[in-house]
All heavy atoms as a GROMACS GRO file, in nm:
protein
  572
    1MET      N    1   1.735 -13.056  -4.852
    1MET     CA    2   1.661 -13.006  -4.739
    1MET      C    3   1.533 -13.088  -4.724
    1MET      O    4   1.462 -13.114  -4.822
    1MET     CB    5   1.626 -12.859  -4.763
    1MET     CG    6   1.523 -12.808  -4.668
    1MET     SD    7   1.475 -12.634  -4.680
    1MET     CE    8   1.454 -12.608  -4.852
    2LYS      N    9   1.503 -13.130  -4.603
    2LYS     CA   10   1.380 -13.201  -4.575
    2LYS      C   11   1.268 -13.099  -4.558
    2LYS      O   12   1.280 -13.007  -4.477
    2LYS     CB   13   1.396 -13.284  -4.448
    2LYS     CG   14   1.270 -13.363  -4.414
    2LYS     CD   15   1.293 -13.445  -4.290
    2LYS     CE   16   1.178 -13.533  -4.252
    2LYS     NZ   17   1.045 -13.482  -4.267
    3ILE      N   18   1.161 -13.114  -4.632
    3ILE     CA   19   1.046 -13.025  -4.625
    3ILE      C   20   0.942 -13.091  -4.534
    3ILE      O   21   0.907 -13.206  -4.550
    3ILE     CB   22   0.984 -13.001  -4.763
    3ILE    CG1   23   1.088 -12.947  -4.860
    3ILE    CG2   24   0.862 -12.912  -4.754
    3ILE    CD1   25   1.128 -12.805  -4.837
    4SER      N   26   0.891 -13.015  -4.437
    4SER     CA   27   0.788 -13.067  -4.349
    4SER      C   28   0.693 -12.954  -4.311
    4SER      O   29   0.722 -12.838  -4.336
    4SER     CB   30   0.850 -13.128  -4.223
    4SER     OG   31   0.921 -13.028  -4.152
    5ASN      N   32   0.583 -12.988  -4.248
    5ASN     CA   33   0.486 -12.886  -4.208
    5ASN      C   34   0.548 -12.790  -4.109
    5ASN      O   35   0.625 -12.827  -4.023
    5ASN     CB   36   0.361 -12.950  -4.149
    5ASN     CG   37   0.270 -12.997  -4.258
    5ASN    OD1   38   0.277 -12.950  -4.370
    5ASN    ND2   39   0.184 -13.092  -4.228
    6GLY      N   40   0.513 -12.664  -4.127
    6GLY     CA   41   0.566 -12.560  -4.041
    6GLY      C   42   0.700 -12.506  -4.087
    6GLY      O   43   0.764 -12.431  -4.017
    7VAL      N   44   0.743 -12.543  -4.207
    7VAL     CA   45   0.870 -12.493  -4.260
    7VAL      C   46   0.858 -12.342  -4.284
    7VAL      O   47   0.750 -12.294  -4.319
    7VAL     CB   48   0.909 -12.568  -4.390
    7VAL    CG1   49   0.814 -12.537  -4.503
    7VAL    CG2   50   1.050 -12.536  -4.432
    8ALA      N   51   0.964 -12.270  -4.262
    8ALA     CA   52   0.961 -12.126  -4.288
    8ALA      C   53   0.947 -12.104  -4.438
    8ALA      O   54   1.017 -12.165  -4.519
    8ALA     CB   55   1.088 -12.060  -4.238
    9ALA      N   56   0.852 -12.019  -4.476
    9ALA     CA   57   0.829 -11.993  -4.618
    9ALA      C   58   0.955 -11.938  -4.685
    9ALA      O   59   0.977 -11.959  -4.803
    9ALA     CB   60   0.713 -11.896  -4.635
   10THR      N   61   1.041 -11.872  -4.609
   10THR     CA   62   1.164 -11.818  -4.664
   10THR      C   63   1.259 -11.930  -4.706
   10THR      O   64   1.347 -11.910  -4.789
   10THR     CB   65   1.234 -11.724  -4.565
   10THR    OG1   66   1.251 -11.792  -4.441
   10THR    CG2   67   1.153 -11.598  -4.545
   11ASP      N   68   1.243 -12.048  -4.649
   11ASP     CA   69   1.324 -12.165  -4.689
   11ASP      C   70   1.281 -12.218  -4.826
   11ASP      O   71   1.346 -12.302  -4.883
   11ASP     CB   72   1.315 -12.276  -4.586
   11ASP     CG   73   1.386 -12.243  -4.457
   11ASP    OD1   74   1.466 -12.146  -4.454
   11ASP    OD2   75   1.360 -12.311  -4.357
   12LEU      N   76   1.168 -12.168  -4.876
   12LEU     CA   77   1.115 -12.210  -5.004
   12LEU      C   78   1.130 -12.099  -5.106
   12LEU      O   79   1.040 -12.074  -5.187
   12LEU     CB   80   0.966 -12.250  -4.988
   12LEU     CG   81   0.936 -12.361  -4.887
   12LEU    CD1   82   0.788 -12.377  -4.869
   12LEU    CD2   83   1.003 -12.490  -4.929
   13SER      N   84   1.242 -12.034  -5.105
   13SER     CA   85   1.264 -11.919  -5.190
   13SER      C   86   1.274 -11.953  -5.338
   13SER      O   87   1.261 -11.865  -5.422
   13SER     CB   88   1.389 -11.842  -5.147
   13SER     OG   89   1.503 -11.928  -5.156
   14ASP      N   90   1.292 -12.079  -5.370
   14ASP     CA   91   1.308 -12.118  -5.512
   14ASP      C   92   1.178 -12.164  -5.576
   14ASP      O   93   1.179 -12.220  -5.684
   14ASP     CB   94   1.413 -12.228  -5.523
   14ASP     CG   95   1.378 -12.352  -5.444
   14ASP    OD1   96   1.299 -12.340  -5.347
   14ASP    OD2   97   1.427 -12.461  -5.478
   15VAL      N   98   1.065 -12.138  -5.511
   15VAL     CA   99   0.936 -12.179  -5.567
   15VAL      C  100   0.857 -12.055  -5.614
   15VAL      O  101   0.887 -11.943  -5.574
   15VAL     CB  102   0.850 -12.258  -5.466
   15VAL    CG1  103   0.924 -12.385  -5.423
   15VAL    CG2  104   0.811 -12.176  -5.348
   16THR      N  105   0.760 -12.079  -5.695
   16THR     CA  106   0.672 -11.971  -5.742
   16THR      C  107   0.540 -11.981  -5.667
   16THR      O  108   0.469 -12.083  -5.679
   16THR     CB  109   0.647 -11.984  -5.895
   16THR    OG1  110   0.773 -11.979  -5.962
   16THR    CG2  111   0.556 -11.873  -5.943
   17TRP      N  112   0.508 -11.877  -5.592
   17TRP     CA  113   0.384 -11.872  -5.517
   17TRP      C  114   0.272 -11.821  -5.606
   17TRP      O  115   0.290 -11.728  -5.682
   17TRP     CB  116   0.399 -11.786  -5.394
   17TRP     CG  117   0.493 -11.845  -5.293
   17TRP    CD1  118   0.624 -11.817  -5.279
   17TRP    CD2  119   0.461 -11.944  -5.196
   17TRP    NE1  120   0.678 -11.892  -5.178
   17TRP    CE2  121   0.580 -11.972  -5.125
   17TRP    CE3  122   0.346 -12.013  -5.162
   17TRP    CZ2  123   0.585 -12.066  -5.021
   17TRP    CZ3  124   0.351 -12.106  -5.057
   17TRP    CH2  125   0.469 -12.130  -4.989
   18THR      N  126   0.153 -11.881  -5.590
   18THR     CA  127   0.037 -11.844  -5.670
   18THR      C  128  -0.080 -11.816  -5.576
   18THR      O  129  -0.102 -11.890  -5.481
   18THR     CB  130  -0.003 -11.956  -5.767
   18THR    OG1  131   0.108 -11.989  -5.848
   18THR    CG2  132  -0.119 -11.914  -5.855
   19LYS      N  133  -0.153 -11.707  -5.604
   19LYS     CA  134  -0.274 -11.683  -5.526
   19LYS      C  135  -0.392 -11.667  -5.621
   19LYS      O  136  -0.375 -11.636  -5.739
   19LYS     CB  137  -0.261 -11.561  -5.435
   19LYS     CG  138  -0.241 -11.429  -5.504
   19LYS     CD  139  -0.225 -11.320  -5.400
   19LYS     CE  140  -0.194 -11.187  -5.465
   19LYS     NZ  141  -0.181 -11.081  -5.369
   20SER      N  142  -0.510 -11.684  -5.569
   20SER     CA  143  -0.631 -11.677  -5.649
   20SER      C  144  -0.656 -11.537  -5.702
   20SER      O  145  -0.629 -11.438  -5.634
   20SER     CB  146  -0.752 -11.719  -5.563
   20SER     OG  147  -0.873 -11.691  -5.630
   21ARG      N  148  -0.709 -11.528  -5.820
   21ARG     CA  149  -0.747 -11.397  -5.874
   21ARG      C  150  -0.865 -11.339  -5.797
   21ARG      O  151  -0.899 -11.222  -5.814
   21ARG     CB  152  -0.779 -11.410  -6.023
   21ARG     CG  153  -0.900 -11.493  -6.054
   21ARG     CD  154  -0.932 -11.492  -6.203
   21ARG     NE  155  -1.053 -11.566  -6.226
   21ARG     CZ  156  -1.059 -11.684  -6.285
   21ARG    NH1  157  -0.951 -11.743  -6.326
   21ARG    NH2  158  -1.174 -11.743  -6.302
   22TYR      N  159  -0.929 -11.418  -5.712
   22TYR     CA  160  -1.037 -11.370  -5.628
   22TYR      C  161  -0.987 -11.302  -5.499
   22TYR      O  162  -1.065 -11.252  -5.421
   22TYR     CB  163  -1.132 -11.484  -5.591
   22TYR     CG  164  -1.205 -11.541  -5.710
   22TYR    CD1  165  -1.159 -11.658  -5.771
   22TYR    CD2  166  -1.314 -11.478  -5.764
   22TYR    CE1  167  -1.224 -11.711  -5.880
   22TYR    CE2  168  -1.380 -11.528  -5.876
   22TYR     CZ  169  -1.334 -11.645  -5.933
   22TYR     OH  170  -1.397 -11.697  -6.043
   23SER      N  171  -0.858 -11.306  -5.477
   23SER     CA  172  -0.801 -11.247  -5.358
   23SER      C  173  -0.820 -11.096  -5.363
   23SER      O  174  -0.807 -11.034  -5.468
   23SER     CB  175  -0.652 -11.276  -5.349
   23SER     OG  176  -0.631 -11.414  -5.340
   24GLY      N  177  -0.845 -11.038  -5.249
   24GLY     CA  178  -0.860 -10.893  -5.240
   24GLY      C  179  -0.729 -10.824  -5.221
   24GLY      O  180  -0.627 -10.884  -5.192
   25ALA      N  181  -0.730 -10.694  -5.237
   25ALA     CA  182  -0.609 -10.612  -5.221
   25ALA      C  183  -0.567 -10.601  -5.075
   25ALA      O  184  -0.459 -10.551  -5.043
   25ALA     CB  185  -0.633 -10.474  -5.279
   26GLN      N  186  -0.650 -10.649  -4.982
   26GLN     CA  187  -0.622 -10.638  -4.840
   26GLN      C  188  -0.531 -10.750  -4.790
   26GLN      O  189  -0.504 -10.760  -4.671
   26GLN     CB  190  -0.754 -10.641  -4.761
   26GLN     CG  191  -0.859 -10.546  -4.811
   26GLN     CD  192  -0.812 -10.401  -4.813
   26GLN    OE1  193  -0.728 -10.364  -4.734
   26GLN    NE2  194  -0.863 -10.322  -4.902
   27GLY      N  195  -0.486 -10.836  -4.880
   27GLY     CA  196  -0.400 -10.946  -4.839
   27GLY      C  197  -0.474 -11.062  -4.780
   27GLY      O  198  -0.420 -11.143  -4.705
   28ASN      N  199  -0.603 -11.072  -4.811
   28ASN     CA  200  -0.686 -11.178  -4.754
   28ASN      C  201  -0.683 -11.303  -4.843
   28ASN      O  202  -0.785 -11.342  -4.900
   28ASN     CB  203  -0.829 -11.131  -4.734
   28ASN     CG  204  -0.892 -11.078  -4.862
   28ASN    OD1  205  -0.821 -11.051  -4.960
   28ASN    ND2  206  -1.021 -11.062  -4.865
   29CYS      N  207  -0.568 -11.362  -4.853
   29CYS     CA  208  -0.559 -11.480  -4.939
   29CYS      C  209  -0.451 -11.576  -4.889
   29CYS      O  210  -0.369 -11.544  -4.806
   29CYS     CB  211  -0.530 -11.440  -5.081
   29CYS     SG  212  -0.378 -11.346  -5.100
   30VAL      N  213  -0.460 -11.693  -4.944
   30VAL     CA  214  -0.358 -11.795  -4.922
   30VAL      C  215  -0.286 -11.813  -5.052
   30VAL      O  216  -0.344 -11.794  -5.159
   30VAL     CB  217  -0.423 -11.931  -4.884
   30VAL    CG1  218  -0.363 -11.990  -4.763
   30VAL    CG2  219  -0.570 -11.925  -4.872
   31GLU      N  220  -0.160 -11.849  -5.043
   31GLU     CA  221  -0.080 -11.871  -5.164
   31GLU      C  222  -0.033 -12.015  -5.162
   31GLU      O  223  -0.004 -12.071  -5.056
   31GLU     CB  224   0.040 -11.777  -5.166
   31GLU     CG  225  -0.001 -11.631  -5.176
   31GLU     CD  226   0.116 -11.537  -5.164
   31GLU    OE1  227   0.196 -11.551  -5.067
   31GLU    OE2  228   0.128 -11.448  -5.249
   32LEU      N  229  -0.026 -12.074  -5.281
   32LEU     CA  230   0.019 -12.212  -5.296
   32LEU      C  231   0.140 -12.217  -5.388
   32LEU      O  232   0.151 -12.135  -5.479
   32LEU     CB  233  -0.092 -12.298  -5.355
   32LEU     CG  234  -0.210 -12.329  -5.262
   32LEU    CD1  235  -0.308 -12.216  -5.261
   32LEU    CD2  236  -0.277 -12.456  -5.308
   33ALA      N  237   0.225 -12.315  -5.365
   33ALA     CA  238   0.341 -12.336  -5.450
   33ALA      C  239   0.365 -12.486  -5.466
   33ALA      O  240   0.357 -12.561  -5.368
   33ALA     CB  241   0.465 -12.270  -5.391
   34ARG      N  242   0.393 -12.527  -5.589
   34ARG     CA  243   0.427 -12.666  -5.613
   34ARG      C  244   0.576 -12.684  -5.586
   34ARG      O  245   0.659 -12.607  -5.636
   34ARG     CB  246   0.394 -12.704  -5.757
   34ARG     CG  247   0.418 -12.849  -5.787
   34ARG     CD  248   0.382 -12.881  -5.932
   34ARG     NE  249   0.411 -13.017  -5.960
   34ARG     CZ  250   0.322 -13.115  -5.961
   34ARG    NH1  251   0.197 -13.086  -5.937
   34ARG    NH2  252   0.358 -13.238  -5.986
   35LEU      N  253   0.609 -12.786  -5.509
   35LEU     CA  254   0.749 -12.814  -5.476
   35LEU      C  255   0.806 -12.915  -5.573
   35LEU      O  256   0.735 -12.981  -5.646
   35LEU     CB  257   0.760 -12.864  -5.332
   35LEU     CG  258   0.696 -12.774  -5.224
   35LEU    CD1  259   0.715 -12.836  -5.086
   35LEU    CD2  260   0.755 -12.635  -5.231
   36ALA      N  261   0.938 -12.926  -5.574
   36ALA     CA  262   1.006 -13.011  -5.671
   36ALA      C  263   0.962 -13.157  -5.663
   36ALA      O  264   0.957 -13.227  -5.765
   36ALA     CB  265   1.158 -13.003  -5.648
   37ASP      N  266   0.925 -13.204  -5.544
   37ASP     CA  267   0.883 -13.343  -5.529
   37ASP      C  268   0.735 -13.364  -5.556
   37ASP      O  269   0.682 -13.471  -5.535
   37ASP     CB  270   0.920 -13.395  -5.390
   37ASP     CG  271   0.844 -13.325  -5.277
   37ASP    OD1  272   0.767 -13.230  -5.304
   37ASP    OD2  273   0.864 -13.364  -5.161
   38GLY      N  274   0.664 -13.258  -5.598
   38GLY     CA  275   0.521 -13.267  -5.628
   38GLY      C  276   0.432 -13.226  -5.513
   38GLY      O  277   0.312 -13.207  -5.531
   39ALA      N  278   0.488 -13.211  -5.393
   39ALA     CA  279   0.409 -13.165  -5.280
   39ALA      C  280   0.368 -13.019  -5.303
   39ALA      O  281   0.419 -12.951  -5.392
   39ALA     CB  282   0.490 -13.177  -5.151
   40VAL      N  283   0.273 -12.973  -5.222
   40VAL     CA  284   0.222 -12.836  -5.235
   40VAL      C  285   0.239 -12.764  -5.102
   40VAL      O  286   0.198 -12.814  -4.997
   40VAL     CB  287   0.071 -12.837  -5.276
   40VAL    CG1  288   0.016 -12.695  -5.282
   40VAL    CG2  289   0.052 -12.908  -5.409
   41ALA      N  290   0.302 -12.648  -5.108
   41ALA     CA  291   0.318 -12.563  -4.989
   41ALA      C  292   0.208 -12.458  -4.988
   41ALA      O  293   0.169 -12.408  -5.094
   41ALA     CB  294   0.455 -12.495  -4.990
   42VAL      N  295   0.160 -12.425  -4.869
   42VAL     CA  296   0.053 -12.327  -4.852
   42VAL      C  297   0.098 -12.227  -4.746
   42VAL      O  298   0.147 -12.264  -4.641
   42VAL     CB  299  -0.078 -12.395  -4.805
   42VAL    CG1  300  -0.189 -12.293  -4.786
   42VAL    CG2  301  -0.120 -12.504  -4.901
   43ARG      N  302   0.083 -12.096  -4.778
   43ARG     CA  303   0.120 -11.993  -4.681
   43ARG      C  304   0.015 -11.882  -4.682
   43ARG      O  305  -0.062 -11.866  -4.776
   43ARG     CB  306   0.257 -11.934  -4.712
   43ARG     CG  307   0.261 -11.846  -4.833
   43ARG     CD  308   0.398 -11.786  -4.856
   43ARG     NE  309   0.398 -11.697  -4.971
   43ARG     CZ  310   0.506 -11.638  -5.019
   43ARG    NH1  311   0.624 -11.659  -4.962
   43ARG    NH2  312   0.499 -11.559  -5.123
   44ASN      N  313   0.015 -11.803  -4.575
   44ASN     CA  314  -0.073 -11.689  -4.564
   44ASN      C  315  -0.005 -11.570  -4.631
   44ASN      O  316   0.108 -11.536  -4.596
   44ASN     CB  317  -0.098 -11.660  -4.415
   44ASN     CG  318  -0.196 -11.552  -4.393
   44ASN    OD1  319  -0.206 -11.455  -4.467
   44ASN    ND2  320  -0.274 -11.564  -4.286
   45SER      N  321  -0.072 -11.506  -4.723
   45SER     CA  322  -0.010 -11.394  -4.796
   45SER      C  323   0.022 -11.275  -4.707
   45SER      O  324   0.107 -11.195  -4.740
   45SER     CB  325  -0.101 -11.348  -4.911
   45SER     OG  326  -0.220 -11.293  -4.860
   46ARG      N  327  -0.045 -11.263  -4.594
   46ARG     CA  328  -0.016 -11.153  -4.502
   46ARG      C  329   0.117 -11.171  -4.430
   46ARG      O  330   0.171 -11.078  -4.374
   46ARG     CB  331  -0.126 -11.137  -4.398
   46ARG     CG  332  -0.255 -11.082  -4.458
   46ARG     CD  333  -0.362 -11.079  -4.353
   46ARG     NE  334  -0.382 -11.220  -4.315
   46ARG     CZ  335  -0.487 -11.266  -4.249
   46ARG    NH1  336  -0.578 -11.185  -4.208
   46ARG    NH2  337  -0.500 -11.393  -4.221
   47ASP      N  338   0.168 -11.294  -4.431
   47ASP     CA  339   0.293 -11.324  -4.363
   47ASP      C  340   0.380 -11.410  -4.455
   47ASP      O  341   0.403 -11.528  -4.426
   47ASP     CB  342   0.265 -11.394  -4.230
   47ASP     CG  343   0.391 -11.411  -4.146
   47ASP    OD1  344   0.494 -11.349  -4.178
   47ASP    OD2  345   0.383 -11.485  -4.046
   48PRO      N  346   0.428 -11.355  -4.566
   48PRO     CA  347   0.502 -11.434  -4.663
   48PRO      C  348   0.633 -11.493  -4.610
   48PRO      O  349   0.688 -11.584  -4.668
   48PRO     CB  350   0.527 -11.340  -4.778
   48PRO     CG  351   0.512 -11.204  -4.722
   48PRO     CD  352   0.417 -11.214  -4.607
   49ARG      N  353   0.682 -11.442  -4.498
   49ARG     CA  354   0.804 -11.496  -4.439
   49ARG      C  355   0.772 -11.596  -4.329
   49ARG      O  356   0.863 -11.661  -4.273
   49ARG     CB  357   0.891 -11.384  -4.384
   49ARG     CG  358   0.936 -11.286  -4.491
   49ARG     CD  359   1.014 -11.169  -4.437
   49ARG     NE  360   1.131 -11.208  -4.362
   49ARG     CZ  361   1.248 -11.242  -4.416
   49ARG    NH1  362   1.262 -11.240  -4.546
   49ARG    NH2  363   1.351 -11.275  -4.338
   50GLY      N  364   0.646 -11.611  -4.298
   50GLY     CA  365   0.603 -11.701  -4.191
   50GLY      C  366   0.603 -11.846  -4.231
   50GLY      O  367   0.662 -11.883  -4.332
   51PRO      N  368   0.535 -11.929  -4.153
   51PRO     CA  369   0.536 -12.072  -4.180
   51PRO      C  370   0.455 -12.110  -4.303
   51PRO      O  371   0.360 -12.042  -4.340
   51PRO     CB  372   0.474 -12.133  -4.055
   51PRO     CG  373   0.386 -12.025  -4.003
   51PRO     CD  374   0.457 -11.896  -4.035
   52ALA      N  375   0.495 -12.218  -4.366
   52ALA     CA  376   0.422 -12.275  -4.477
   52ALA      C  377   0.389 -12.420  -4.440
   52ALA      O  378   0.474 -12.491  -4.386
   52ALA     CB  379   0.504 -12.272  -4.604
   53LEU      N  380   0.267 -12.461  -4.467
   53LEU     CA  381   0.231 -12.599  -4.448
   53LEU      C  382   0.251 -12.672  -4.579
   53LEU      O  383   0.229 -12.617  -4.687
   53LEU     CB  384   0.084 -12.610  -4.405
   53LEU     CG  385   0.051 -12.544  -4.271
   53LEU    CD1  386  -0.098 -12.553  -4.242
   53LEU    CD2  387   0.130 -12.608  -4.159
   54VAL      N  388   0.293 -12.798  -4.572
   54VAL     CA  389   0.323 -12.876  -4.690
   54VAL      C  390   0.233 -13.000  -4.695
   54VAL      O  391   0.219 -13.071  -4.595
   54VAL     CB  392   0.472 -12.920  -4.690
   54VAL    CG1  393   0.503 -13.003  -4.813
   54VAL    CG2  394   0.562 -12.796  -4.686
   55PHE      N  395   0.169 -13.019  -4.810
   55PHE     CA  396   0.073 -13.129  -4.829
   55PHE      C  397   0.112 -13.214  -4.950
   55PHE      O  398   0.170 -13.161  -5.046
   55PHE     CB  399  -0.068 -13.074  -4.847
   55PHE     CG  400  -0.115 -12.994  -4.729
   55PHE    CD1  401  -0.100 -12.857  -4.726
   55PHE    CD2  402  -0.171 -13.056  -4.620
   55PHE    CE1  403  -0.142 -12.782  -4.616
   55PHE    CE2  404  -0.212 -12.984  -4.508
   55PHE     CZ  405  -0.198 -12.845  -4.508
   56THR      N  406   0.074 -13.338  -4.948
   56THR     CA  407   0.098 -13.426  -5.061
   56THR      C  408  -0.002 -13.392  -5.173
   56THR      O  409  -0.107 -13.332  -5.145
   56THR     CB  410   0.076 -13.574  -5.024
   56THR    OG1  411  -0.063 -13.595  -4.992
   56THR    CG2  412   0.162 -13.616  -4.906
   57PRO      N  413   0.029 -13.432  -5.296
   57PRO     CA  414  -0.068 -13.407  -5.404
   57PRO      C  415  -0.204 -13.473  -5.376
   57PRO      O  416  -0.308 -13.413  -5.404
   57PRO     CB  417   0.000 -13.472  -5.527
   57PRO     CG  418   0.147 -13.463  -5.496
   57PRO     CD  419   0.155 -13.484  -5.347
   58ALA      N  420  -0.203 -13.591  -5.316
   58ALA     CA  421  -0.330 -13.658  -5.285
   58ALA      C  422  -0.413 -13.580  -5.183
   58ALA      O  423  -0.535 -13.571  -5.194
   58ALA     CB  424  -0.302 -13.800  -5.234
   59GLU      N  425  -0.345 -13.523  -5.083
   59GLU     CA  426  -0.416 -13.441  -4.985
   59GLU      C  427  -0.479 -13.318  -5.049
   59GLU      O  428  -0.594 -13.282  -5.020
   59GLU     CB  429  -0.321 -13.399  -4.874
   59GLU     CG  430  -0.279 -13.514  -4.784
   59GLU     CD  431  -0.161 -13.482  -4.694
   59GLU    OE1  432  -0.076 -13.397  -4.730
   59GLU    OE2  433  -0.154 -13.544  -4.587
   60MET      N  434  -0.404 -13.253  -5.139
   60MET     CA  435  -0.458 -13.133  -5.206
   60MET      C  436  -0.571 -13.170  -5.301
   60MET      O  437  -0.670 -13.098  -5.312
   60MET     CB  438  -0.346 -13.061  -5.280
   60MET     CG  439  -0.242 -13.001  -5.188
   60MET     SD  440  -0.305 -12.891  -5.057
   60MET     CE  441  -0.368 -12.757  -5.154
   61THR      N  442  -0.559 -13.284  -5.370
   61THR     CA  443  -0.666 -13.329  -5.459
   61THR      C  444  -0.795 -13.350  -5.380
   61THR      O  445  -0.904 -13.310  -5.422
   61THR     CB  446  -0.625 -13.457  -5.533
   61THR    OG1  447  -0.509 -13.428  -5.614
   61THR    CG2  448  -0.737 -13.512  -5.619
   62ALA      N  449  -0.784 -13.413  -5.263
   62ALA     CA  450  -0.903 -13.436  -5.180
   62ALA      C  451  -0.962 -13.304  -5.131
   62ALA      O  452  -1.083 -13.286  -5.131
   62ALA     CB  453  -0.864 -13.524  -5.060
   63LEU      N  454  -0.876 -13.210  -5.091
   63LEU     CA  455  -0.924 -13.079  -5.047
   63LEU      C  456  -0.996 -13.006  -5.160
   63LEU      O  457  -1.108 -12.957  -5.141
   63LEU     CB  458  -0.808 -12.993  -4.996
   63LEU     CG  459  -0.845 -12.847  -4.961
   63LEU    CD1  460  -0.941 -12.844  -4.842
   63LEU    CD2  461  -0.722 -12.766  -4.935
   64PHE      N  462  -0.934 -13.000  -5.277
   64PHE     CA  463  -0.996 -12.929  -5.390
   64PHE      C  464  -1.129 -12.993  -5.429
   64PHE      O  465  -1.225 -12.922  -5.464
   64PHE     CB  466  -0.903 -12.924  -5.509
   64PHE     CG  467  -0.781 -12.838  -5.487
   64PHE    CD1  468  -0.663 -12.866  -5.556
   64PHE    CD2  469  -0.780 -12.732  -5.400
   64PHE    CE1  470  -0.550 -12.786  -5.538
   64PHE    CE2  471  -0.668 -12.652  -5.380
   64PHE     CZ  472  -0.552 -12.681  -5.450
   65ALA      N  473  -1.137 -13.124  -5.426
   65ALA     CA  474  -1.261 -13.191  -5.458
   65ALA      C  475  -1.372 -13.154  -5.358
   65ALA      O  476  -1.485 -13.125  -5.396
   65ALA     CB  477  -1.242 -13.343  -5.461
   66GLY      N  478  -1.335 -13.149  -5.231
   66GLY     CA  479  -1.432 -13.108  -5.128
   66GLY      C  480  -1.476 -12.964  -5.144
   66GLY      O  481  -1.593 -12.931  -5.127
   67VAL      N  482  -1.382 -12.878  -5.179
   67VAL     CA  483  -1.417 -12.736  -5.201
   67VAL      C  484  -1.512 -12.725  -5.319
   67VAL      O  485  -1.614 -12.656  -5.313
   67VAL     CB  486  -1.289 -12.652  -5.224
   67VAL    CG1  487  -1.324 -12.514  -5.275
   67VAL    CG2  488  -1.208 -12.643  -5.097
   68ARG      N  489  -1.479 -12.794  -5.430
   68ARG     CA  490  -1.567 -12.789  -5.548
   68ARG      C  491  -1.709 -12.839  -5.516
   68ARG      O  492  -1.806 -12.789  -5.569
   68ARG     CB  493  -1.508 -12.875  -5.660
   68ARG     CG  494  -1.406 -12.805  -5.741
   68ARG     CD  495  -1.370 -12.886  -5.866
   68ARG     NE  496  -1.227 -12.879  -5.889
   68ARG     CZ  497  -1.136 -12.966  -5.854
   68ARG    NH1  498  -1.171 -13.078  -5.795
   68ARG    NH2  499  -1.009 -12.946  -5.879
   69ASP      N  500  -1.718 -12.941  -5.428
   69ASP     CA  501  -1.847 -12.999  -5.394
   69ASP      C  502  -1.920 -12.919  -5.286
   69ASP      O  503  -2.032 -12.955  -5.247
   69ASP     CB  504  -1.830 -13.142  -5.345
   69ASP     CG  505  -1.798 -13.238  -5.458
   69ASP    OD1  506  -1.811 -13.200  -5.577
   69ASP    OD2  507  -1.757 -13.352  -5.429
   70GLY      N  508  -1.860 -12.812  -5.235
   70GLY     CA  509  -1.926 -12.729  -5.135
   70GLY      C  510  -1.919 -12.781  -4.993
   70GLY      O  511  -1.989 -12.731  -4.904
   71GLU      N  512  -1.835 -12.881  -4.967
   71GLU     CA  513  -1.827 -12.940  -4.834
   71GLU      C  514  -1.780 -12.844  -4.726
   71GLU      O  515  -1.804 -12.869  -4.608
   71GLU     CB  516  -1.735 -13.063  -4.837
   71GLU     CG  517  -1.789 -13.177  -4.920
   71GLU     CD  518  -1.692 -13.295  -4.926
   71GLU    OE1  519  -1.594 -13.297  -4.849
   71GLU    OE2  520  -1.717 -13.382  -5.009
   72PHE      N  521  -1.714 -12.736  -4.764
   72PHE     CA  522  -1.661 -12.644  -4.664
   72PHE      C  523  -1.731 -12.509  -4.664
   72PHE      O  524  -1.690 -12.417  -4.593
   72PHE     CB  525  -1.511 -12.622  -4.691
   72PHE     CG  526  -1.434 -12.752  -4.690
   72PHE    CD1  527  -1.392 -12.808  -4.811
   72PHE    CD2  528  -1.404 -12.818  -4.574
   72PHE    CE1  529  -1.321 -12.929  -4.812
   72PHE    CE2  530  -1.334 -12.937  -4.575
   72PHE     CZ  531  -1.292 -12.993  -4.693
   73ASP      N  532  -1.837 -12.496  -4.741
   73ASP     CA  533  -1.910 -12.368  -4.749
   73ASP      C  534  -1.954 -12.318  -4.612
   73ASP      O  535  -1.954 -12.198  -4.586
   73ASP     CB  536  -2.029 -12.379  -4.843
   73ASP     CG  537  -1.989 -12.392  -4.988
   73ASP    OD1  538  -1.867 -12.383  -5.020
   73ASP    OD2  539  -2.078 -12.416  -5.071
   74HIS      N  540  -1.991 -12.409  -4.523
   74HIS     CA  541  -2.042 -12.368  -4.391
   74HIS      C  542  -1.934 -12.302  -4.305
   74HIS      O  543  -1.963 -12.231  -4.211
   74HIS     CB  544  -2.098 -12.489  -4.318
   74HIS     CG  545  -1.994 -12.590  -4.276
   74HIS    ND1  546  -1.939 -12.678  -4.366
   74HIS    CD2  547  -1.935 -12.611  -4.157
   74HIS    CE1  548  -1.849 -12.751  -4.304
   74HIS    NE2  549  -1.844 -12.713  -4.178
   75ILE      N  550  -1.809 -12.321  -4.341
   75ILE     CA  551  -1.700 -12.266  -4.259
   75ILE      C  552  -1.689 -12.114  -4.279
   75ILE      O  553  -1.654 -12.041  -4.185
   75ILE     CB  554  -1.566 -12.334  -4.295
   75ILE    CG1  555  -1.575 -12.482  -4.251
   75ILE    CG2  556  -1.449 -12.266  -4.228
   75ILE    CD1  557  -1.456 -12.566  -4.292
   76VAL      N  558  -1.721 -12.064  -4.395
   76VAL     CA  559  -1.708 -11.920  -4.422
   76VAL      C  560  -1.841 -11.849  -4.441
   76VAL      O  561  -1.844 -11.733  -4.473
   76VAL     CB  562  -1.617 -11.894  -4.546
   76VAL    CG1  563  -1.474 -11.935  -4.517
   76VAL    CG2  564  -1.670 -11.964  -4.668
   77ASP      N  565  -1.951 -11.918  -4.418
   77ASP     CA  566  -2.082 -11.854  -4.429
   77ASP      C  567  -2.110 -11.766  -4.310
   77ASP      O  568  -2.068 -11.781  -4.203
   77ASP     CB  569  -2.195 -11.958  -4.442
   77ASP     CG  570  -2.196 -12.020  -4.579
   77ASP    OD1  571  -2.139 -11.960  -4.671
   77ASP    OD2  572  -2.256 -12.127  -4.594
   0.00000   0.00000   0.00000
């Protein structure tokens, strides 16, 4: 199966989804899953059957580095 952005999360039934321990009980979180080819799928926990976006490891590394450095703090302030 070719994995691309906007894939239905239900098509990724063989992966393990992980969410942050900082997530609230209200479903206000995103979940990530590592795919067999090393890519990372991201979905909204409120819609686990909805679409999942798929990113390369390099894209996720860049995102996590920016998050750690506070580059996106202004988005949720």
